[in-house]
C-alpha positions as CSV (number, residue, x, y, z in Angstrom):
1,M,92.4,41.8,33.5
2,T,89.1,40.9,35.2
3,V,86.1,40.9,33.0
4,M,82.9,41.8,34.8
5,N,79.7,40.0,33.8
6,P,77.3,42.8,32.8
7,S,74.3,40.6,33.6
8,R,75.4,40.2,37.2
9,P,76.0,43.4,39.2
10,A,79.1,43.7,41.4
11,T,76.9,44.3,44.4
12,A,75.1,41.0,43.9
13,T,78.4,39.2,43.7
14,A,79.6,40.8,46.9
15,A,76.4,39.9,48.7
16,A,76.6,36.3,47.5
17,T,79.6,35.5,49.6
18,P,78.1,36.5,53.0
19,G,74.9,34.7,52.0
20,R,76.8,31.5,51.3
21,R,78.7,31.9,54.6
22,A,75.4,32.4,56.5
23,A,73.9,29.3,54.8
24,R,77.0,27.2,55.8
25,V,76.7,28.4,59.4
26,L,73.0,27.6,59.5
27,R,73.7,24.1,58.1
28,R,76.3,23.5,60.8
29,L,74.0,24.8,63.5
30,R,70.9,22.9,62.3
31,E,71.6,19.6,64.1
32,P,72.6,21.3,67.4
33,L,69.6,23.6,67.3
34,V,67.2,20.7,66.5
35,S,68.7,18.6,69.3
36,A,68.5,21.5,71.8
37,T,64.9,22.1,70.8
38,V,63.9,18.5,71.2
39,F,65.7,18.3,74.6
40,G,63.9,21.5,75.8
41,L,60.5,20.2,74.7
42,A,61.2,16.9,76.5
43,I,62.1,18.7,79.7
44,L,59.0,20.9,79.4
45,G,56.8,17.8,78.8
46,W,58.4,16.1,81.8
47,E,57.6,19.1,84.0
48,V,54.1,19.5,82.7
49,G,53.3,15.8,82.9
50,V,54.5,15.5,86.5
51,R,52.4,18.5,87.5
52,V,49.3,17.5,85.7
53,T,49.3,13.9,86.8
54,G,50.3,14.7,90.3
55,T,53.1,12.2,90.3
56,P,54.7,12.0,93.8
57,D,58.2,13.4,94.2
58,Y,59.6,10.1,95.5
59,A,58.5,8.3,92.2
60,L,59.5,11.0,89.7
61,P,60.4,14.5,90.7
62,A,59.9,17.4,88.4
63,P,63.0,18.9,86.7
64,S,62.5,22.1,88.6
65,L,62.6,20.2,91.9
66,I,65.7,18.3,90.8
67,V,67.5,21.6,89.9
68,S,66.5,23.2,93.2
69,T,67.0,20.4,95.7
70,A,69.6,18.0,94.4
71,D,73.1,17.7,96.0
72,W,74.9,19.1,92.9
73,A,78.2,19.3,94.8
74,G,78.1,15.5,95.4
75,V,76.9,14.9,91.8
76,L,79.9,16.9,90.4
77,T,82.4,15.1,92.6
78,A,81.0,11.7,91.6
79,A,80.9,12.8,87.9
80,R,84.6,13.7,88.1
81,D,85.5,10.1,89.1
82,T,83.2,8.6,86.5
83,V,84.5,10.7,83.7
84,G,88.1,9.7,84.5
85,S,87.2,6.0,84.4
86,V,85.1,6.5,81.2
87,L,87.9,8.3,79.3
88,M,90.5,5.7,80.3
89,G,88.3,2.7,79.6
90,F,87.1,4.3,76.3
91,A,90.6,4.9,75.1
92,A,92.0,1.5,76.2
93,G,89.1,-0.5,74.8
94,N,89.0,1.2,71.4
95,A,92.8,1.1,71.0
96,A,92.8,-2.6,71.8
97,G,89.9,-3.2,69.4
98,L,91.5,-1.2,66.6
99,L,94.9,-3.0,67.1
100,L,93.3,-6.5,67.2
101,A,91.2,-5.7,64.0
102,L,94.4,-4.8,62.2
103,L,96.1,-8.0,63.3
104,I,93.2,-10.2,62.4
105,S,92.8,-8.6,59.0
106,A,96.5,-9.0,58.3
107,S,96.9,-12.7,59.2
108,P,94.4,-15.6,58.6
109,L,96.2,-17.5,61.3
110,L,95.6,-14.8,63.9
111,A,92.0,-14.4,62.7
112,A,91.4,-18.1,63.3
113,V,92.9,-17.8,66.9
114,L,92.0,-14.4,68.1
115,Y,88.5,-13.8,66.7
116,P,86.9,-16.8,68.4
117,L,88.6,-15.9,71.6
118,A,87.2,-12.3,71.4
119,L,83.7,-13.7,70.7
120,T,84.0,-15.9,73.8
121,V,85.0,-13.0,76.0
122,R,82.2,-10.9,74.6
123,A,79.7,-13.7,75.3
124,V,80.5,-13.7,79.1
125,P,78.3,-11.3,81.1
126,V,80.1,-8.5,82.9
127,V,78.3,-9.6,86.1
128,A,80.0,-13.0,85.9
129,L,83.4,-11.4,85.3
130,A,83.1,-8.9,88.1
131,P,84.6,-11.2,90.8
132,F,87.6,-12.1,88.6
133,I,88.2,-8.5,87.6
134,T,88.1,-7.4,91.3
135,L,90.6,-10.2,92.1
136,V,93.0,-9.1,89.4
137,A,92.6,-5.4,89.4
138,G,91.7,-4.8,93.0
139,R,89.4,-2.1,94.2
140,G,89.1,1.6,93.2
141,A,89.1,3.0,89.7
142,A,91.0,0.1,88.0
143,P,88.2,-2.4,87.8
144,T,85.8,0.2,86.4
145,V,88.3,1.1,83.7
146,V,88.6,-2.6,82.8
147,V,84.9,-3.1,82.6
148,A,84.5,-0.1,80.3
149,A,87.3,-1.3,78.1
150,L,85.7,-4.7,77.8
151,I,82.4,-3.3,76.8
152,V,83.6,-0.9,74.1
153,F,86.3,-3.3,72.8
154,F,84.1,-5.7,70.8
155,P,82.0,-3.1,68.8
156,T,85.3,-1.4,67.7
157,L,86.8,-4.8,66.7
158,V,83.8,-5.8,64.6
159,N,83.3,-2.4,62.9
160,V,86.9,-1.8,62.1
161,L,87.3,-5.3,60.8
162,L,84.3,-4.9,58.6
163,G,85.7,-1.6,57.3
164,L,89.1,-3.2,56.5
165,R,87.4,-6.0,54.6
166,S,85.0,-3.7,52.6
167,V,87.6,-2.0,50.5
168,E,86.6,-1.6,46.8
169,R,88.2,-4.3,44.6
170,E,89.2,-1.7,42.1
171,A,91.4,0.1,44.6
172,L,93.1,-3.1,45.6
173,E,93.7,-4.0,42.0
174,L,95.2,-0.6,41.3
175,M,97.6,-1.0,44.2
176,H,98.5,-4.5,42.9
177,V,99.2,-3.1,39.4
178,L,101.4,-0.4,41.0
179,N,103.3,-3.2,42.8
180,C,102.7,-1.6,46.2
181,R,103.8,-3.4,49.4
182,A,101.3,-4.8,51.8
183,R,102.2,-2.1,54.3
184,T,101.5,0.6,51.7
185,V,98.1,-1.0,50.9
186,Y,97.2,-0.9,54.6
187,W,98.2,2.7,55.2
188,R,96.9,4.2,51.9
189,V,93.8,2.1,51.2
190,R,92.5,-0.3,53.9
191,L,93.0,1.9,57.0
192,P,91.4,5.1,55.4
193,A,88.5,3.0,54.2
194,A,88.0,1.7,57.8
195,M,88.1,5.1,59.5
196,P,84.3,5.9,59.0
197,A,83.5,2.5,60.6
198,F,85.9,3.2,63.4
199,F,84.2,6.5,64.2
200,D,80.8,4.8,64.0
201,S,82.1,2.3,66.7
202,L,83.4,5.3,68.8
203,R,79.9,6.7,68.8
204,I,78.4,3.4,69.8
205,A,81.1,3.1,72.5
206,A,80.4,6.5,74.1
207,P,77.2,5.6,76.0
208,S,78.4,2.0,76.4
209,A,81.5,3.2,78.3
210,V,79.4,5.3,80.7
211,L,77.1,2.4,81.2
212,G,80.0,0.0,81.8
213,V,81.7,2.3,84.4
214,M,78.4,2.9,86.3
215,T,77.7,-0.9,86.2
216,A,81.1,-1.6,87.6
217,E,80.6,1.0,90.3
218,W,77.3,-0.8,91.3
219,L,78.9,-4.3,91.3
220,I,82.5,-3.7,92.3
221,G,82.5,-0.4,94.1
222,G,83.7,3.1,93.5
223,D,83.0,6.7,94.2
224,G,81.4,7.7,90.9
225,L,77.9,8.3,89.6
226,G,76.9,4.6,89.8
227,K,77.5,4.5,93.5
228,L,75.7,7.8,94.0
229,V,72.6,6.5,92.2
230,I,72.5,3.4,94.4
231,S,73.1,5.3,97.7
232,T,70.6,8.0,96.9
233,A,68.0,5.5,95.8
234,L,68.4,3.6,99.1
235,S,68.1,6.9,101.1
236,Q,65.1,8.0,98.9
237,D,66.9,11.2,97.8
238,T,65.3,11.0,94.4
239,A,66.3,14.5,93.4
240,T,70.0,13.8,93.7
241,M,69.5,10.3,92.2
242,W,68.0,11.9,89.1
243,G,70.7,14.5,89.1
244,A,73.3,11.8,88.9
245,I,71.3,10.0,86.1
246,L,71.1,13.3,84.1
247,A,74.8,13.9,84.7
248,S,75.7,10.5,83.3
249,S,73.6,11.2,80.2
250,A,75.4,14.5,79.9
251,V,78.8,12.8,80.0
252,A,77.7,10.4,77.3
253,G,76.3,13.2,75.2
254,L,79.5,15.3,75.5
255,V,81.7,12.4,74.5
256,Y,79.4,11.6,71.5
257,A,79.5,15.3,70.4
258,A,83.3,15.4,70.7
259,I,83.6,12.2,68.5
260,T,81.3,13.7,65.9
261,L,83.2,17.0,65.8
262,A,86.5,15.1,65.5
263,E,85.1,13.0,62.6
264,R,84.1,16.2,60.8
265,R,87.5,17.7,61.3
266,L,89.6,14.6,60.4
267,L,87.3,12.9,57.8
268,P,85.4,15.6,56.1
269,W,85.2,13.4,52.9
270,A,83.5,10.7,54.9
271,V,80.9,12.6,56.9
272,R,77.4,11.7,55.9
273,R,75.1,14.7,55.8
């Protein structure tokens, strides 16, 4: 038998649930709305600033001119190639970083051998590695994927390794008292503790992967946005050049948003609000 609280009418109780739902929806939409507002104000300021200062179109075209005159068919075609390389390099580099972090944290011997090697590879500029990568991987999309993987690999390695080593001592002592195997400790304690750091590294890697692919397209060659930026800059087609730059920013932003959404779905207990 349900006892109604006389001090709280039933209508107020019924109205509270839709109110709480609306509040939750507003909290979820707050960050996207703020981001969209800031982006819109930045575009408006760009447009007004160019018009007021009389900046020539070859130096910095207005957003309205970019939208109306850029070769968007060429931009979309180039973006398709860049997105494919970004996703493959992003996946390969982060998977390798995660796997190596697990190996290093599990074995002091592997840590002594592999971590200095990873530091050495990270210290070598991509420009210096470009001829070697081209020699090994050839031309086309393969070298751009390799460059993107190399760029995103190290942040993932460092962040995940830090997460694996930052487990609370009380949790490890509890697993020791329960006489749990090392494998169980990794799956139940260390790996879950490292997941927030892993998603942080994914967010860092999202724009880095786009930058790596475009850099490889500049240095090694390819048909993506990097090549389009260079070719349109040489031909002084600044509208299409800026269209390609904006498209690369959009790709990085979409990957970042997808990672944030995945973290909220998979790790709701770890999302910092």
